[in-house]
BABALUM-753733 format. One record per atom (N, C-alpha, C): residue in three letters; x, y, z. Coordinates in steps of 0.02 Angstrom, whole numbers. Example, Ala and Ser with C-alpha at 12.3 -4.5 7.8 and 13.67 -1.06 7.14 Angstrom:
SITE	Ala	660	-284	390
SITE	Ala	615	-225	390
SITE	Ala	660	-165	390
SITE	Ser	642	-112	354
SITE	Ser	684	-53	357
SITE	Ser	645	2	394
END
This chain:
SITE	Met	760	552	-1885
SITE	Met	799	576	-1826
SITE	Met	832	515	-1795
SITE	Ala	894	513	-1776
SITE	Ala	926	457	-1738
SITE	Ala	894	432	-1670
SITE	Ile	894	374	-1659
SITE	Ile	872	350	-1593
SITE	Ile	938	346	-1559
SITE	Ile	941	377	-1503
SITE	Ile	1008	368	-1458
SITE	Ile	987	321	-1397
SITE	Pro	1014	267	-1396
SITE	Pro	999	216	-1336
SITE	Pro	1029	242	-1273
SITE	Val	992	240	-1230
SITE	Val	1010	263	-1151
SITE	Val	1009	204	-1107
SITE	Pro	1067	187	-1086
SITE	Pro	1065	127	-1041
SITE	Pro	1028	131	-974
SITE	Lys	997	84	-945
SITE	Lys	966	87	-873
SITE	Lys	1024	107	-835
SITE	Pro	997	154	-785
SITE	Pro	1048	173	-730
SITE	Pro	1065	102	-685
SITE	Asn	1117	106	-653
SITE	Asn	1134	53	-602
SITE	Asn	1087	51	-547
SITE	Arg	1070	-8	-517
SITE	Arg	1025	-16	-466
SITE	Arg	1034	22	-410
SITE	Ser	1103	46	-393
SITE	Ser	1120	70	-333
SITE	Ser	1123	158	-351
SITE	Ala	1098	167	-408
SITE	Ala	1103	237	-430
SITE	Ala	1046	280	-373
SITE	Tyr	999	247	-362
SITE	Tyr	940	269	-314
SITE	Tyr	937	225	-256
SITE	Asn	952	264	-201
SITE	Asn	934	229	-144
SITE	Asn	897	284	-88
SITE	Pro	830	266	-81
SITE	Pro	792	320	-40
SITE	Pro	808	314	33
SITE	Asn	853	276	50
SITE	Asn	885	287	129
SITE	Asn	954	311	129
SITE	Arg	983	336	66
SITE	Arg	1048	361	67
SITE	Arg	1047	432	97
SITE	Pro	1082	452	150
SITE	Pro	1088	522	175
SITE	Pro	1087	569	111
SITE	Leu	1053	625	107
SITE	Leu	1055	677	61
SITE	Leu	1134	707	58
SITE	Arg	1154	704	113
SITE	Arg	1229	741	117
SITE	Arg	1279	695	70
SITE	Ser	1259	637	50
SITE	Ser	1308	596	9
SITE	Ser	1294	610	-58
SITE	Asn	1243	648	-74
SITE	Asn	1232	658	-143
SITE	Asn	1227	732	-171
SITE	Ala	1270	766	-186
SITE	Ala	1278	835	-199
SITE	Ala	1233	854	-242
SITE	Leu	1226	814	-300
SITE	Leu	1177	831	-349
SITE	Leu	1106	842	-334
SITE	Val	1083	786	-295
SITE	Val	1005	793	-276
SITE	Val	1002	841	-228
SITE	Ala	1059	849	-165
SITE	Ala	1046	910	-125
SITE	Ala	1042	983	-159
SITE	Ala	1086	986	-219
SITE	Ala	1069	1049	-252
SITE	Ala	1009	1055	-283
SITE	Gln	985	998	-303
SITE	Gln	909	996	-335
SITE	Gln	865	1025	-291
SITE	Val	863	1000	-226
SITE	Val	823	1015	-173
SITE	Val	823	1092	-159
SITE	Gln	880	1115	-156
SITE	Gln	893	1193	-146
SITE	Gln	861	1240	-205
SITE	His	866	1203	-270
SITE	His	830	1240	-334
SITE	His	750	1240	-315
SITE	Phe	738	1177	-292
SITE	Phe	660	1161	-288
SITE	Phe	637	1207	-231
SITE	Ala	678	1214	-177
SITE	Ala	652	1248	-118
SITE	Ala	637	1323	-142
SITE	Glu	689	1353	-192
SITE	Glu	678	1417	-203
SITE	Glu	618	1421	-250
SITE	Ala	602	1375	-288
SITE	Ala	546	1375	-324
SITE	Ala	481	1374	-287
SITE	Asp	490	1326	-241
SITE	Asp	427	1315	-194
SITE	Asp	413	1390	-159
SITE	Lys	460	1415	-129
SITE	Lys	451	1485	-93
SITE	Lys	429	1552	-136
SITE	Asn	437	1536	-212
SITE	Asn	411	1589	-249
SITE	Asn	341	1566	-285
SITE	Leu	312	1516	-267
SITE	Leu	237	1495	-293
SITE	Leu	199	1533	-259
SITE	Pro	140	1549	-287
SITE	Pro	76	1578	-248
SITE	Pro	69	1539	-182
SITE	Ala	55	1574	-130
SITE	Ala	43	1543	-52
SITE	Ala	8	1485	-63
SITE	Glu	-43	1479	-91
SITE	Glu	-90	1422	-99
SITE	Glu	-64	1368	-126
SITE	Phe	-20	1358	-162
SITE	Phe	21	1313	-195
SITE	Phe	86	1293	-163
SITE	Gln	103	1324	-124
SITE	Gln	179	1307	-78
SITE	Gln	161	1242	-47
SITE	Thr	218	1205	-44
SITE	Thr	214	1140	-6
SITE	Thr	208	1148	77
SITE	Gly	238	1201	99
SITE	Gly	255	1205	174
SITE	Gly	303	1162	205
SITE	Val	342	1130	160
SITE	Val	405	1086	177
SITE	Val	456	1122	187
SITE	Glu	494	1124	240
SITE	Glu	557	1168	251
SITE	Glu	611	1109	222
SITE	Ala	639	1139	174
SITE	Ala	696	1099	132
SITE	Ala	753	1075	181
SITE	Ala	766	1114	232
SITE	Ala	813	1099	281
SITE	Ala	804	1037	323
SITE	Thr	750	1013	319
SITE	Thr	730	952	360
SITE	Thr	736	896	312
SITE	Ile	744	901	249
SITE	Ile	755	844	211
SITE	Ile	816	810	222
SITE	Gln	829	746	236
SITE	Gln	877	707	255
SITE	Gln	899	658	206
SITE	Thr	847	618	174
SITE	Thr	878	566	128
SITE	Thr	851	578	62
SITE	Glu	872	537	10
SITE	Glu	860	536	-60
SITE	Glu	783	527	-66
SITE	Gly	759	491	-29
SITE	Gly	682	460	-34
SITE	Gly	645	531	-12
SITE	Glu	664	555	32
SITE	Glu	628	617	61
SITE	Glu	637	682	-1
SITE	Ala	699	678	-24
SITE	Ala	707	728	-79
SITE	Ala	653	716	-137
SITE	Ala	669	657	-160
SITE	Ala	619	631	-214
SITE	Ala	535	649	-193
SITE	Thr	527	643	-140
SITE	Thr	454	658	-122
SITE	Thr	432	726	-128
SITE	Tyr	479	773	-100
SITE	Tyr	479	844	-98
SITE	Tyr	484	871	-182
SITE	Ile	532	848	-216
SITE	Ile	532	868	-275
SITE	Ile	468	857	-318
SITE	Arg	442	789	-313
SITE	Arg	376	778	-343
SITE	Arg	322	820	-322
SITE	Lys	319	844	-247
SITE	Lys	268	895	-223
SITE	Lys	278	957	-256
SITE	Val	336	985	-269
SITE	Val	340	1051	-286
SITE	Val	327	1050	-369
SITE	Thr	344	995	-401
SITE	Thr	325	991	-475
SITE	Thr	254	994	-486
SITE	Glu	226	937	-441
SITE	Glu	147	946	-450
SITE	Glu	114	1015	-428
SITE	Ala	142	1055	-385
SITE	Ala	114	1107	-382
SITE	Ala	118	1156	-432
SITE	Ile	169	1160	-461
SITE	Ile	192	1202	-527
SITE	Ile	143	1183	-569
SITE	His	129	1123	-580
SITE	His	77	1097	-635
SITE	His	16	1129	-615
SITE	Arg	-10	1124	-554
SITE	Arg	-86	1146	-535
SITE	Arg	-85	1228	-544
SITE	Ile	-43	1261	-552
SITE	Ile	-54	1329	-562
SITE	Ile	-90	1347	-622
SITE	Pro	-145	1379	-624
SITE	Pro	-171	1401	-685
SITE	Pro	-137	1440	-734
SITE	Lys	-134	1414	-795
SITE	Lys	-101	1455	-842
SITE	Lys	-141	1524	-856
SITE	Val	-91	1563	-863
SITE	Val	-124	1630	-892
SITE	Val	-122	1648	-966
SITE	Arg	-187	1669	-982
SITE	Arg	-196	1673	-1063
SITE	Arg	-144	1724	-1086
SITE	Gly	-111	1702	-1147
SITE	Gly	-64	1740	-1189
SITE	Gly	0	1730	-1156
SITE	Ala	9	1685	-1109
SITE	Ala	83	1672	-1086
SITE	Ala	116	1613	-1107
SITE	Gly	78	1591	-1167
SITE	Gly	132	1540	-1206
SITE	Gly	90	1489	-1212
END
């Protein structure tokens, strides 16, 4: 299999203090994760209101929390 080199992102690609309104892609990801969050079993939901997320850093923290919650859900036998 061929190895495809992936360049490192520019240092300005992530700025935890940048307003979320300046990054439509991350803002859309927050909305997708908010939908996933509200569909988790109650005991795994983060309790974070996505509308309160204002910066890329807050978005990153929220996305990590939802991802971790998804991974904590016990797998159902026979589900893959």
